[in-house]
Backbone as ProteinMPNN parsed JSONL, in Angstrom:
{"seq_chain_A": "XXXXXXXXXXXXXXXXXXXXXXXXXXXXXXXXXXXXXXXXXXXXXXXXXXXXXXXXXXXXXXXXXXXXXXXXXXXXXXXXXXXXXXXXXXXXXXXXXXXXXXXXXXXXXXXXXXXXXXXXXXXXXXXXXXXXXXXXXXXXXX", "coords_chain_A": {"N_chain_A": [[5.133, -18.772, -29.034], [2.164, -17.142, -29.023], [-0.018, -15.053, -27.119], [-3.163, -13.988, -26.835], [-5.087, -10.881, -25.988], [-7.861, -8.964, -24.86], [-10.027, -5.992, -24.382], [-13.105, -5.703, -22.714], [-15.122, -5.066, -24.572], [-13.909, -5.667, -26.951], [-12.481, -3.838, -28.603], [-9.98, -2.881, -27.878], [-7.05, -4.639, -28.408], [-4.413, -6.938, -27.731], [-1.239, -8.659, -28.014], [1.002, -10.924, -26.598], [4.172, -12.22, -26.521], [5.797, -15.364, -26.129], [6.481, -16.646, -22.972], [4.977, -15.482, -19.808], [6.951, -13.556, -17.31], [6.465, -13.747, -14.631], [3.735, -15.143, -12.864], [1.203, -14.735, -10.888], [-0.838, -14.232, -7.809], [-2.377, -11.426, -6.905], [-2.862, -9.458, -4.02], [-3.233, -6.919, -3.098], [-4.169, -3.577, -1.941], [-4.602, -1.582, -3.822], [-4.713, -2.817, -6.497], [-7.148, -4.36, -5.995], [-9.016, -2.379, -5.602], [-8.979, -1.205, -7.991], [-9.636, -3.198, -9.778], [-12.061, -4.271, -8.614], [-12.239, -6.707, -7.72], [-11.558, -9.192, -5.292], [-9.083, -10.398, -5.436], [-6.318, -10.529, -7.786], [-5.375, -11.843, -10.921], [-2.316, -11.979, -11.885], [0.049, -11.405, -14.818], [3.202, -10.746, -15.804], [4.947, -9.435, -18.355], [7.672, -8.743, -20.258], [8.277, -5.452, -21.732], [8.89, -5.415, -24.422], [7.962, -7.599, -25.528], [5.283, -7.206, -25.755], [2.481, -6.122, -27.88], [0.268, -3.993, -29.064], [-2.39, -4.638, -30.959], [-4.826, -3.349, -31.78], [-6.753, -0.329, -31.139], [-5.246, 1.132, -29.375], [-5.397, 3.927, -29.409], [-7.664, 4.325, -27.992], [-7.214, 3.886, -25.334], [-7.417, 4.43, -21.875], [-5.434, 6.016, -19.564], [-4.474, 5.542, -16.274], [-2.83, 6.765, -13.533], [-1.924, 6.294, -10.394], [0.08, 7.794, -8.839], [0.763, 9.718, -10.457], [2.748, 9.192, -12.44], [4.76, 9.496, -15.262], [4.76, 7.444, -17.206], [3.948, 4.958, -16.292], [0.932, 3.089, -15.308], [-2.517, 2.175, -14.936], [-4.192, 0.834, -17.465], [-7.289, 1.078, -19.338], [-10.215, 0.532, -21.414], [-11.472, 3.042, -23.198], [-13.952, 3.009, -24.275], [-15.637, 0.695, -23.312], [-14.701, 0.576, -20.73], [-13.514, -1.547, -19.666], [-10.79, -3.359, -18.039], [-7.484, -3.705, -18.996], [-4.509, -3.83, -18.73], [-1.667, -3.125, -16.775], [1.148, -0.967, -16.784], [4.465, -1.297, -15.576], [6.796, 0.645, -15.008], [9.309, 0.588, -13.759], [10.582, -1.905, -13.98], [9.919, -2.265, -16.616], [7.663, -3.718, -17.435], [4.696, -5.287, -18.547], [1.657, -5.931, -16.83], [-0.507, -7.945, -17.689], [-3.855, -8.757, -17.219], [-5.068, -11.688, -15.845], [-7.584, -12.596, -16.497], [-8.152, -11.222, -18.883], [-6.865, -12.609, -20.954], [-7.291, -14.578, -23.63], [-6.391, -17.074, -24.377], [-4.838, -18.637, -22.712], [-3.268, -20.53, -20.136], [-3.428, -19.938, -17.111], [-1.081, -20.233, -14.517], [-0.24, -19.831, -11.536], [2.708, -19.067, -9.514], [2.988, -17.884, -6.825], [1.695, -15.834, -4.202], [1.191, -12.49, -3.826], [1.494, -9.62, -1.695], [0.148, -10.309, 0.31], [-0.423, -9.66, 2.944], [-2.174, -7.756, 2.861], [-4.629, -8.876, 2.214], [-8.086, -9.674, 1.842], [-9.407, -11.885, 1.44], [-8.728, -15.105, 2.049], [-6.858, -17.5, 0.711], [-6.622, -21.066, 0.193], [-3.872, -22.908, -0.653], [-1.128, -24.471, -1.883], [0.773, -22.658, -2.491], [3.63, -20.142, -2.227], [2.969, -17.386, 0.024], [3.562, -14.307, 0.248], [4.105, -11.56, 2.517], [4.532, -8.934, 1.269], [6.158, -8.459, -1.012], [8.496, -10.66, -2.813], [12.028, -10.883, -1.966], [13.687, -10.231, -4.464], [12.216, -8.731, -5.708], [12.076, -6.514, -4.504], [10.646, -6.47, -2.165], [10.233, -7.487, 1.351], [10.368, -10.255, 1.497], [9.121, -11.662, 3.309], [7.186, -14.361, 4.476], [3.87, -15.527, 4.961], [1.096, -17.213, 6.886], [-1.954, -18.822, 6.144]], "CA_chain_A": [[3.813, -18.925, -28.849], [1.596, -15.958, -28.904], [-1.19, -15.118, -26.303], [-4.06, -12.795, -27.079], [-5.929, -10.343, -24.821], [-8.682, -7.805, -25.198], [-10.777, -5.329, -23.165], [-14.55, -6.283, -22.601], [-15.849, -4.915, -25.836], [-12.875, -6.212, -27.913], [-11.816, -2.727, -29.295], [-8.483, -2.919, -27.571], [-6.547, -6.071, -28.52], [-2.933, -7.074, -27.735], [-0.604, -9.96, -28.077], [2.062, -11.12, -25.745], [4.931, -13.293, -27.103], [6.276, -16.184, -25.228], [5.908, -16.923, -21.688], [5.372, -14.343, -18.819], [8.185, -13.808, -16.427], [5.995, -14.062, -13.458], [2.487, -15.475, -12.727], [0.922, -14.748, -9.451], [-2.12, -13.655, -7.418], [-2.059, -9.832, -6.082], [-3.931, -9.085, -2.947], [-2.903, -5.487, -2.716], [-5.435, -2.845, -2.005], [-4.852, -0.929, -5.211], [-5.445, -3.934, -7.518], [-8.523, -4.773, -5.467], [-9.915, -1.301, -5.687], [-9.18, -0.862, -9.466], [-10.394, -4.186, -10.499], [-13.329, -4.606, -8.064], [-12.185, -8.08, -7.301], [-10.814, -9.506, -3.849], [-7.637, -10.834, -5.719], [-6.214, -10.203, -9.237], [-4.384, -12.738, -11.467], [-1.017, -10.921, -12.709], [0.896, -12.01, -15.569], [4.135, -9.922, -16.121], [5.495, -9.639, -19.588], [8.58, -7.627, -20.827], [7.605, -4.59, -22.588], [9.39, -5.608, -25.687], [7.183, -8.805, -25.803], [3.886, -6.951, -25.847], [2.148, -5.295, -28.933], [-1.088, -3.525, -29.189], [-2.803, -4.886, -32.276], [-5.807, -2.465, -32.227], [-7.304, 0.272, -30.1], [-4.463, 1.94, -28.477], [-6.085, 5.289, -29.075], [-8.881, 4.544, -27.001], [-6.855, 3.294, -24.029], [-7.438, 5.362, -20.884], [-4.308, 5.503, -18.467], [-4.531, 6.233, -14.848], [-1.545, 6.598, -12.693], [-2.198, 6.868, -9.01], [1.086, 8.592, -8.436], [1.011, 10.752, -11.498], [3.904, 8.754, -13.115], [4.599, 9.975, -16.683], [4.651, 6.461, -18.101], [3.322, 3.89, -15.832], [-0.335, 3.061, -14.723], [-3.437, 1.196, -15.098], [-5.046, 0.868, -18.677], [-8.68, 0.449, -19.642], [-10.714, 1.061, -22.655], [-12.439, 4.19, -22.885], [-15.429, 2.721, -24.98], [-16.363, -0.066, -22.409], [-14.372, 0.543, -19.301], [-12.972, -2.767, -19.492], [-9.474, -3.35, -17.587], [-6.709, -4.145, -20.123], [-3.174, -4.01, -18.158], [-0.876, -2.179, -15.943], [2.34, -0.797, -17.208], [5.259, -0.913, -14.647], [8.063, 1.286, -15.666], [10.587, 0.112, -12.943], [11.232, -3.146, -14.688], [9.606, -2.363, -18.018], [6.713, -4.842, -17.759], [3.335, -5.137, -18.568], [0.979, -6.786, -16.207], [-1.689, -8.33, -18.353], [-4.586, -9.331, -16.202], [-5.232, -13.008, -16.514], [-8.966, -12.582, -17.01], [-8.357, -10.838, -20.295], [-6.203, -13.342, -21.921], [-8.051, -15.573, -24.187], [-5.879, -18.356, -24.637], [-3.879, -18.698, -21.701], [-3.235, -21.359, -18.999], [-2.971, -19.308, -15.94], [-0.588, -21.059, -13.665], [0.394, -18.859, -10.534], [3.53, -19.753, -8.517], [2.885, -17.358, -5.506], [0.712, -14.874, -3.842], [1.966, -11.255, -3.429], [0.913, -8.722, -0.967], [-0.936, -11.279, 1.007], [-0.565, -9.165, 4.196], [-3.18, -6.781, 2.573], [-5.74, -9.735, 1.527], [-9.513, -9.569, 2.38], [-9.97, -13.23, 1.102], [-7.803, -16.056, 2.348], [-6.709, -18.596, -0.168], [-5.896, -22.205, 0.676], [-3.292, -23.594, -1.618], [0.177, -24.725, -1.249], [1.831, -21.666, -3.138], [4.036, -19.314, -0.939], [2.337, -16.302, 0.347], [4.374, -13.01, 0.614], [3.323, -10.469, 3.111], [4.488, -7.814, 0.561], [6.816, -9.038, -2.358], [9.749, -11.316, -2.752], [13.264, -9.979, -1.952], [14.212, -10.09, -5.624], [11.221, -7.806, -6.443], [12.026, -5.064, -3.644], [10.047, -6.666, -0.844], [10.753, -8.188, 2.653], [10.575, -11.653, 1.414], [8.529, -12.396, 4.479], [6.043, -15.329, 4.074], [2.827, -15.463, 5.877], [0.315, -18.333, 6.663], [-3.385, -18.259, 6.225]], "C_chain_A": [[3.138, -17.354, -28.571], [0.067, -15.922, -27.946], [-1.855, -13.786, -26.471], [-4.803, -12.315, -25.903], [-6.867, -9.24, -25.413], [-9.404, -7.328, -24.09], [-12.264, -6.102, -23.488], [-15.185, -6.258, -23.967], [-15.008, -5.459, -27.034], [-12.405, -5.147, -28.76], [-10.234, -2.823, -29.092], [-7.886, -4.301, -27.633], [-4.963, -5.959, -28.454], [-2.619, -8.322, -27.809], [0.627, -9.943, -27.175], [2.87, -12.423, -26.259], [5.561, -14.047, -26.1], [5.526, -16.498, -24.022], [6.076, -15.7, -20.588], [6.46, -14.583, -17.962], [7.643, -14.245, -15.087], [4.363, -14.172, -13.714], [2.057, -15.489, -11.327], [-0.461, -14.158, -9.18], [-1.61, -12.458, -6.66], [-3.181, -9.678, -5.322], [-3.925, -7.639, -2.57], [-4.278, -4.518, -2.945], [-5.512, -2.052, -3.268], [-5.214, -1.618, -6.269], [-6.787, -4.068, -7.063], [-9.503, -3.614, -5.824], [-10.196, -0.998, -7.345], [-10.05, -1.937, -10.199], [-11.776, -4.599, -10.012], [-13.213, -6.023, -7.56], [-11.348, -8.358, -5.876], [-9.399, -10.006, -3.971], [-7.691, -10.668, -7.186], [-5.17, -11.349, -9.543], [-3.403, -11.909, -12.153], [-0.32, -11.943, -13.459], [1.917, -10.996, -16.061], [4.885, -10.434, -17.427], [6.477, -8.59, -19.708], [8.002, -6.879, -21.716], [7.854, -4.932, -24.09], [8.568, -6.92, -26.337], [5.722, -8.665, -26.115], [3.632, -5.886, -27.065], [0.681, -5.163, -28.941], [-1.43, -3.674, -30.738], [-3.842, -3.89, -32.789], [-6.213, -1.539, -30.983], [-6.504, 1.05, -29.271], [-4.739, 3.415, -28.33], [-7.178, 5.412, -28.161], [-8.606, 4.03, -25.601], [-6.918, 4.684, -23.171], [-6.283, 4.916, -19.923], [-4.664, 6.185, -17.245], [-3.318, 5.798, -14.06], [-1.886, 7.179, -11.304], [-1.242, 7.849, -8.364], [1.549, 9.462, -9.543], [2.35, 10.42, -12.259], [3.732, 9.024, -14.66], [4.415, 8.746, -17.561], [3.665, 5.19, -17.486], [1.822, 4.293, -15.417], [-1.235, 2.102, -15.295], [-4.123, 1.535, -16.454], [-6.263, 0.261, -18.757], [-9.164, 0.996, -20.872], [-11.587, 2.118, -22.367], [-13.863, 4.025, -23.461], [-16.221, 1.821, -23.79], [-15.985, -0.127, -21.06], [-13.599, -0.437, -19.008], [-11.424, -2.69, -19.12], [-8.54, -4.095, -18.756], [-5.306, -4.746, -19.327], [-2.718, -2.993, -17.394], [0.496, -2.032, -16.444], [3.444, -0.582, -15.943], [6.548, -0.405, -15.123], [9.287, 0.887, -14.974], [11.274, -0.986, -13.75], [10.792, -3.197, -16.245], [8.941, -3.471, -18.348], [5.442, -4.355, -18.002], [2.585, -6.187, -17.813], [-0.371, -6.956, -17.011], [-2.671, -9.2, -17.518], [-5.04, -10.749, -16.694], [-6.45, -13.249, -17.006], [-9.049, -12.084, -18.328], [-7.604, -11.484, -21.446], [-6.962, -14.57, -22.345], [-7.628, -16.961, -24.176], [-4.522, -18.791, -23.921], [-3.954, -19.524, -20.553], [-2.806, -20.788, -17.749], [-2.435, -20.235, -14.776], [0.342, -20.251, -12.551], [1.407, -19.743, -9.805], [3.615, -19.043, -7.158], [1.673, -16.241, -5.334], [1.542, -13.656, -3.333], [1.127, -10.404, -2.557], [-0.138, -9.346, -0.131], [-1.178, -10.463, 2.403], [-1.776, -8.015, 3.994], [-4.511, -7.532, 2.076], [-7.092, -9.413, 2.514], [-10.02, -10.999, 2.192], [-8.736, -14.114, 1.183], [-7.767, -17.07, 1.336], [-5.908, -19.818, 0.262], [-5.254, -23.052, -0.357], [-1.795, -23.91, -1.108], [1.372, -23.704, -2.034], [2.398, -20.686, -2.024], [3.231, -18.023, -1.058], [3.163, -15.192, 1.074], [3.51, -12.0, 1.33], [3.213, -9.291, 2.195], [4.91, -8.438, -0.915], [8.057, -9.937, -2.04], [10.834, -10.506, -2.742], [13.695, -9.573, -3.316], [13.359, -8.861, -6.23], [11.121, -6.449, -5.478], [11.501, -5.171, -2.299], [10.803, -7.205, 0.173], [11.027, -9.635, 2.399], [9.819, -12.473, 2.464], [7.292, -13.117, 3.96], [5.151, -15.186, 5.289], [1.901, -16.757, 5.678], [-1.138, -17.966, 6.587], [-4.225, -18.288, 4.924]], "O_chain_A": [[3.747, -16.529, -27.89], [-0.822, -16.749, -28.146], [-1.298, -12.701, -26.303], [-5.135, -13.05, -24.972], [-6.539, -8.679, -26.458], [-9.499, -7.944, -23.029], [-12.431, -6.936, -24.378], [-15.708, -7.257, -24.46], [-15.597, -5.658, -28.097], [-11.85, -5.546, -29.783], [-9.416, -2.836, -30.012], [-8.31, -5.118, -26.815], [-4.335, -5.061, -29.016], [-3.495, -9.18, -27.705], [1.234, -8.879, -27.053], [2.311, -13.511, -26.392], [5.921, -13.411, -25.109], [4.303, -16.609, -23.946], [7.119, -15.053, -20.499], [6.916, -15.721, -17.844], [8.291, -15.055, -14.425], [3.775, -13.485, -14.549], [2.596, -16.306, -10.58], [-1.158, -13.674, -10.072], [-0.621, -12.472, -5.928], [-4.323, -9.736, -5.779], [-4.685, -7.257, -1.68], [-5.149, -4.643, -3.806], [-6.638, -1.897, -3.74], [-6.032, -1.117, -7.042], [-7.646, -3.844, -7.916], [-10.627, -3.837, -6.272], [-11.269, -0.664, -7.846], [-10.943, -1.685, -11.008], [-12.576, -5.166, -10.756], [-14.184, -6.48, -6.955], [-10.481, -7.552, -5.54], [-8.619, -10.085, -3.022], [-8.746, -10.649, -7.819], [-4.325, -11.751, -8.742], [-3.794, -11.136, -13.028], [-0.078, -13.072, -13.032], [1.413, -10.241, -16.892], [5.335, -11.572, -17.558], [6.158, -7.487, -19.263], [7.233, -7.397, -22.526], [6.966, -4.694, -24.909], [8.592, -7.157, -27.544], [5.012, -9.559, -26.576], [4.403, -4.944, -27.247], [-0.056, -6.143, -28.833], [-0.888, -2.999, -31.614], [-3.854, -3.559, -33.975], [-6.009, -1.983, -29.853], [-7.079, 1.688, -28.389], [-4.399, 4.061, -27.34], [-7.544, 6.469, -27.646], [-9.505, 3.773, -24.801], [-6.574, 5.781, -23.613], [-6.141, 3.756, -19.537], [-5.12, 7.329, -17.242], [-2.913, 4.638, -13.985], [-2.096, 8.379, -11.123], [-1.619, 8.628, -7.489], [2.697, 9.905, -9.528], [3.019, 11.362, -12.685], [2.666, 8.788, -15.229], [3.92, 8.945, -18.67], [2.808, 4.607, -18.151], [1.47, 5.456, -15.217], [-0.816, 1.255, -16.084], [-4.653, 2.646, -16.495], [-6.442, -0.889, -18.358], [-8.54, 1.922, -21.389], [-12.361, 2.112, -21.41], [-14.791, 4.78, -23.171], [-17.316, 2.204, -23.378], [-16.673, -0.718, -20.228], [-12.889, -0.283, -18.015], [-10.737, -1.979, -19.853], [-9.008, -5.066, -19.351], [-5.062, -5.953, -19.316], [-3.372, -1.952, -17.335], [1.097, -3.101, -16.546], [3.219, 0.427, -15.274], [7.334, -1.191, -15.651], [10.325, 0.853, -15.636], [12.447, -0.894, -14.113], [11.246, -4.047, -17.01], [9.299, -4.209, -19.266], [5.085, -3.207, -17.736], [2.832, -7.355, -18.112], [-1.243, -6.091, -16.931], [-2.299, -10.314, -17.149], [-5.355, -10.918, -17.872], [-6.554, -14.063, -17.923], [-10.006, -12.47, -19.0], [-7.638, -11.084, -22.609], [-7.239, -15.471, -21.554], [-8.404, -17.897, -23.989], [-3.468, -19.171, -24.431], [-4.88, -19.187, -19.815], [-1.734, -21.198, -17.305], [-3.224, -20.928, -14.134], [1.546, -20.087, -12.745], [1.15, -20.907, -9.496], [4.32, -19.594, -6.312], [0.896, -15.901, -6.226], [2.459, -13.803, -2.525], [-0.084, -10.518, -2.743], [-1.233, -8.81, 0.039], [-2.251, -10.7, 2.957], [-2.24, -7.453, 4.986], [-5.412, -6.862, 1.572], [-7.054, -9.0, 3.673], [-11.054, -11.309, 2.784], [-7.778, -13.887, 0.443], [-8.872, -17.556, 1.097], [-4.739, -19.721, 0.636], [-5.946, -23.88, -0.949], [-1.412, -23.577, 0.013], [2.572, -23.965, -2.121], [1.727, -20.442, -1.021], [2.858, -17.629, -2.163], [3.387, -15.194, 2.284], [2.418, -11.625, 0.901], [2.174, -8.632, 2.152], [4.104, -8.816, -1.765], [8.557, -9.847, -0.918], [10.797, -9.46, -3.39], [14.129, -8.422, -3.357], [13.802, -8.132, -7.117], [10.304, -5.543, -5.639], [11.711, -4.346, -1.409], [11.999, -7.417, -0.026], [11.889, -10.204, 3.069], [9.852, -13.703, 2.517], [6.5, -12.607, 3.168], [5.545, -14.817, 6.395], [1.861, -17.335, 4.592], [-1.501, -16.849, 6.954], [-5.376, -17.853, 4.923]]}, "name": "protein", "num_of_chains": 1, "seq": "XXXXXXXXXXXXXXXXXXXXXXXXXXXXXXXXXXXXXXXXXXXXXXXXXXXXXXXXXXXXXXXXXXXXXXXXXXXXXXXXXXXXXXXXXXXXXXXXXXXXXXXXXXXXXXXXXXXXXXXXXXXXXXXXXXXXXXXXXXXXXX"}
């Protein structure tokens, strides 16, 4: 199965194949400030399953820590967010809102300790990240 995504103006287009490794809500300050939203919808895809179909030359990359590869990607034409590249695990985080044909089904909240909006659902809420992802694995309520 293929899932298509694009920036706001549609110049940058990409496709992700198969299913994402993780689907979650992120509450971290970095994602909130970059997206302008109180929470973001994350879908993580292995690098080898993501292909840019058009517009890669118009991508703008911003890396808060000046990483040579990683960073947040947006379209230089419309400014629309597209994805984040996470070099540590070689993943693309394609924002749930830019996927046009995808049924977002999160399984957890991450960085809930940084939240500005409490969400009430039955999903686990990690203060930072699950242990398998390098976090403490500590769960919070609220």
